[in-house]
C-alpha positions, 0 to 999 in steps of 0.5 A, a space after each residue: 925238713 931241716 933248718 937250712 931247707 926251712 930257711 930257704 923255703 922262707 926266703 922263697 915264700 917271701 912275706 909269709 916267712 916267720 921272722 924269728 926274734 934275735 933271742 930265738 934259741 933251741 940249745 940248752 946245756 948242750 941239748 936241743 929243743 927237738 922231738 924226733 927219733 934222736 931227741 926223746 924225753 929225758 932227765 939228766 942229773 949232773 952230780 958235780 954241779 947239782 943241775 938237772 935238765 929235763 926234756 919233756 915231750 907231750 905224748 903226741 909231740 905237740 909241745 916240747 920243753 927243755 928245763 935247766 934248774 938246780 934249786 927248784 926241785 919241785 918243778 922237776 918233780 912236776 915233770 914226774 922225775 925223782 929229784 935228788 934230795 927232794 921229799 914230795 908231799 905224802 902221796 905225790 910220787 915221781 916215777 921217772 929216774 934221771 940219768 946221772 951224767 955231766 951236762 956239757 954246759 950250763 948255757 944256751 946256744 946264744 951264750 946265756 949262762 947260769 949265774 948271769 945277771 939280769 942286765 947281762 941277759 937283757 943285753 944279749 937278748 933284748 927286752 923280755 916280752 913280759 916279766 913275772 915276779 913270784 918272790 923270791 924269783 923274777 922271770 924274764 919271758 920271751 915269747 914268739 908266735 910264727 903266725 896265725 895259720 894251722 902250721 903256727 908254732 908258739 915258742 917261749 924262753 924263760 930266764 928265772 933269777 933269784 936276786 940278780 943271778 940266773 938260776 933256771 932256764 926253760 924253753 918251750 915250743 908247741 907243735 914240733 914234729 919230726 917233719 917240721 923244722 929241726 935245728 942244724 945244731 948238733 945237740 943231744 
């Protein structure tokens, strides 16, 4: 089912339709938060910008994540990718190589861009659901659940700042499968 079909079904079904928040997005750095035959797990390293993008898919596709980061190589390592110039502790070996190629952008589908300020992100997306502080980082977390049924999908976006500059973005969605909602976006 594509996004257009899903939206049409939601309109017809009336009150049972999920109400997506205005911040809802599924495009990050030109890649889509999706899991199907065209959207598999991947790791991309852009040597020009130093940014890394990870699309992580649990073995059954129950949770899909997108991560865009440059400075937090330990996070990339946690996804089992070999982050450039990162020396893990002895015995902690990443196993997956990243593809080296330019990322199409360093922004989301809603136009949030690496380097944006906290105020700029909040102006575009509204107040975060919660704020997490782990020195030297502050993360704005936006969370959404589509309902309490067996077809429930949980979705989150996290915008991480160092000082007042956006340095990392991550999206996560539970329960994405090929026959569920896919965006009409033309992401990779």
